[in-house]
N, C-alpha and C positions, 0 to 999 in steps of 0.2 A: 340118784340124788332125788329125782322126781318121786320114785318109789317111797323112799325113806320119808320124804315130807309127808307124802298122802297115809303112809303107814302110821304117822303120830295120830292120825285121827281114829283109830281103831282101838278093840279092845280084844284081850285074849279071852274073855269071858262074855263074849257078847252074847245076850240071850236068845238070839234068832238060830235058826237051824243052818244057816249060811253065815260066813263071816266076809263074804265080798258082795259086789254088787256092780250093776252096769251104770256108768256114769260119763259125762263128757268132762275131758281133762284139757286144758290149756297150759303147755309147756313152754310158749314162746309168744308174745304179743305178734299181731299180724293179720292177715286176710282170714277169710271165713274158714280157711283150709286148716288153719292152727286148730280146729275145732275137731278133737279125736274123740271117739267113742270107745272107752274100754270096759272090759268085763270083769277085771280083777281089782276092783277099786275096794279098799277096806271100808265096810260099813262102820260108820262113826257111832259113838256111844254117848248118850246123854249124860251129862254132868250135872252138877247141883244148879236148880234154876233152870233146866232143860228139859226138852222134850225130842224124842226120836221120831220121826214122821216117815211112813211109808207113803212115798209120793204117789199121787193118781195123774196130777196134771200140773205143768208149769207154765207161767206167763212170760212171753217173749216181749222185752222192752226195746227200744232204740237204744238206751243207756248200754244195753248189753254188748251191742256191737261197739261203741265208742272204748269201753274198757277193753274187750278182746283186742282191739286194735293198738291199744296203748295211747290212744289220743282221749284221755280223761284226766281231770285235776287228780284224783286219787285212784291208784293203781294196787290191786292186790299182790301179794307175793306169789311169784311162780314156783311150782305150778300150782294151777286152784281150778275149781269147779265152778263155772259162771251160774247165774240164775239168782234171783232175790225174791221173786212171786212164786209160792207154791200152794198147794190143796193136797191135803192128805189125810191120813188116819194115824192118830197116835197109837204107836205099837210099844213104847218103851218111854218110862218117866224118871228123870233123875231126882236126887234129893231136894227137900224144899218146894216141891211142886204140889199146890193144891189147886189149881184152877182148872185143871183137864185130868180126865182119866184115859185110860187104854180104850181105845174104840171110838173116842170122839173124832168128828169131821171137823180140822180146823183149816184156816189159812193163814199165811206168814207172809211178809215182804221185808222185814228187817231184823237184823240179828241172826242170819242164818250162816252159822258158823261153818258148815260144810258144803256149802254150794247148793242149789236147788235144780241143776240140770242132773239129777240121779234118781235112782231108785228109792233112796232113802237120804234123809237130810237131819241135821239137829238145827232146832230153834230155841231161842230164849223164850221162857213161858210168859214175860214181859210183854212179847209182842207178837202174840198168836190173837186170832179171832175166831171165836167159835162160830162153826157153820150150822144152818138147821139141820135136824136129823135127815139122814139120807140126800143131803145136797149134793147137786151135780157138782162133780170135782172140777169139771171144766170150768164151769161157771165160777167155781170158787178161786180158780187160778186167776180169774180176771178180776178179783177184788182187790187186792192188796195195794201195788203201786196206783192203778187208777183211781180207785174211790178215796183213798187216803191222800192222795195229791190234788184231787179236784175239792175235797172237803176243806184241805188246808188253804189252798188258794182262795177259796170262795168266802171262807168263815173266819179261819183264825187269821188270815194276812189281809185278805180283800175287803173284810167287813161289809158283807153282802147284805141286803135289806130287802124284805118282800117287795116293797115298790120301785126297785131298780131294775134296770135293764143290762143284761150281760151279753156279750159277745164271745161265744166260744169259737176261736178261730182253730179250725181243724177238729170239728167236733164228731167226726165219724168214726175216731180210734177210741181205743180204751178209755182214757181220760176224758175225752171229749163227751163220751156218751155217759160217763158217770156224772160229770159236770152238770150236762143237759137234765138228767134225773133230779140231782140234788137241787140246782136251782129252781126247777119247776116245783119241787115239793113245797117250798116256803113261799110259793106265788110269784117268784121273778118273772120278768118277761125274757124269754131266752131267744137269741138270735144265733143260728150256727152257719158254719161254711163246711163246705166240703167239695172234692175234687172229681167226682165222679156221680153218675146218675143214681148208682147203687148207694154211695154214701150219703147223697141228699135225700133218699129215701128212708134210709136208717136214721138219721138225726131227726126227720118229719116226724118218725114214730116214736121218739124219745121226749116229744112235748114242746119243741122249738116252735115257735109262732112262725118265724120266717128263716129259710134255708139259702144260702147263697153259694154259687159255684164261685170258688177264689181263683179258678183258672181263666175267667172270663174277664175280659177287659172292662174296667169301669164298674166292677162289682162294689167298691167301696161307696160310690155315688148311691147306688141301692140301698146301702145300709144306712147311710146318712138321711134318705128319703123315708125309710122305714122308720126312723126314730124321730122325724118331723125335724131334723137339721141339728137336733141337740146332741147324738152320738151316745154309745153307750157309757154306761156308768163304769162298767168293768169289762175289760177283754182278757180272756184267757188265751195266752198265745203259745201255742206249740213249735211255731218254726220262726223264731224271732230275728234270726238273721236274714230273712227276707221280709218280714212284715212288720218290724218294729217302729220305722219311721211313719208308715201309714197308718197304724195304730194312734201313735201320738197325734197325727192329724184328725183322726174320728173322734176321740174321747171327749165325753161330756165335761163340763167344768167340776174339778174336784175328782175326777177320774182317775182309775189306775188300770195299768196294765201289769198282768201278773205273768211273768216269764216261766214256762213250765219246760218249753223245748228249745234248743239252740244248736245249729250245726255249724256256726262260724261266725265271724265278724260282721259288722254293719255299721255304715257311717248313719248318724241322726243328727238332726238340728235340735239342740238342748232349749231354744227358743219357745219350741212347741209346747214345751212343760211349763212355762213360765206363765202366760198370759191367763191361761186358765187353771192354774196350781194343779197340775195333773202329777203323778207319780209313776214311777217303773220300779216294780218289786220283784225280786228273783224269789222262787220257790223250790225248795229242796225237801222231799219227805223223807229222807234217810236220816236227816240229823234231827228230827223230832224226839221230843223229851219223852220220859215215859208218861208224864202228866199229859201232854199233847194227844199222844197215842191213846191214852184212855179215853180222852174226850172224844175222840175221833171214832173210837172203836165202839163206844156205845151208840152212837148216831148210827153208826153203819150197821152194826147188828140188828138194832131194831127196824131200820129199813130193809134188811133182808128177810128177816123172819115175818114182816107183815106184808112184804112182798112189793113195796114202792120203790124199791131199788133192785133192778134185775139186770145183771150182768150180760153183756152182748158177747158172744163169742163169734167171731169171723171165721179164721182159718184155724183148723187144727192139724197138726202133723206129727208123726211119730218121733220119739227121740233120735232115732237114727237118722232122722231128716234135717238134724239142727242146723246143718252148713247151708241148705235151702233157706230155712227159716229166717237166718241171719242175713241173706240175700234180700229175701221177700219183705222183711219188715221195714227196708230202708228204700228199696227199689220196687215201687208199687204204683199202680194207676189211681190209687185211692183207696184207703183202709175203710172198712166197715166193721168194726167190733174188734174185739182184743185177739190176737194172736196167741195159740197154746200150743206147747208141746205135750203129748201124751204118752204116759208109759206104757 
């Protein structure tokens, strides 16, 4: 059954010299050992409005592990190839595509129809981001989810302004680094947290004015002191099941917590939102409209081409080490940059 479903992605008249590829396939939800590297997965074919990419690097996200384990709100039909963040080279174009040409380097994180943990994947042309010529594909794989999530959280939903203060809670990961760079670019005061000396160093290099160790007792008091008792206007929260109530205690009047990551439930005191009229806002980038994607893509493309947006790659592993990657993305001493898989 699994081979039949995967074969539906293939074409008998594929333009490449080979018809199969190496890819990670999940046939049942579970622990990381359900991630199987196969060498005979049919190469998909680009349809109308789609392009086929030869993948160079793939971004690894915590959400990839939630989906793989079956603990996510929306689950793919089994079997499936994981992965939504890719960077690669266009090798084939379907009908009605004018946005790019064969040979272009692009990144994508949405509408990946055949899964990114593979040597080739098909993506919708409406959701690709052109990369500068000869751009490092490992950095390209660190663009998609991190930069679009950070942009949406800060500007489309968070209404960030140059004179405001943002706390990036968990700033040493891919989204956190992207948020620091984007916020700094418009003149915001950026505060960050990290859980290791290396992470603190990385966040400092991204333009944060102050960086705090969120594993230290009493670090929230230091944040309040740094803001002269007012608190941050915006908090980007990567682990809301641990930090949300503390975030609500810290927020400035009319402030907002943007929930980007969560690994479980938490009890909060809603009264904390009342006196200062603060709000909690969830963020998901995968449900962005074409119009939202276009707005974000133009800004991010400009930042990449000018160099004021510069993705930071932390750990890179070969595709065959995908099980190790899924362990390390969750169980680590403190991340420092985006984790990528390399083909």
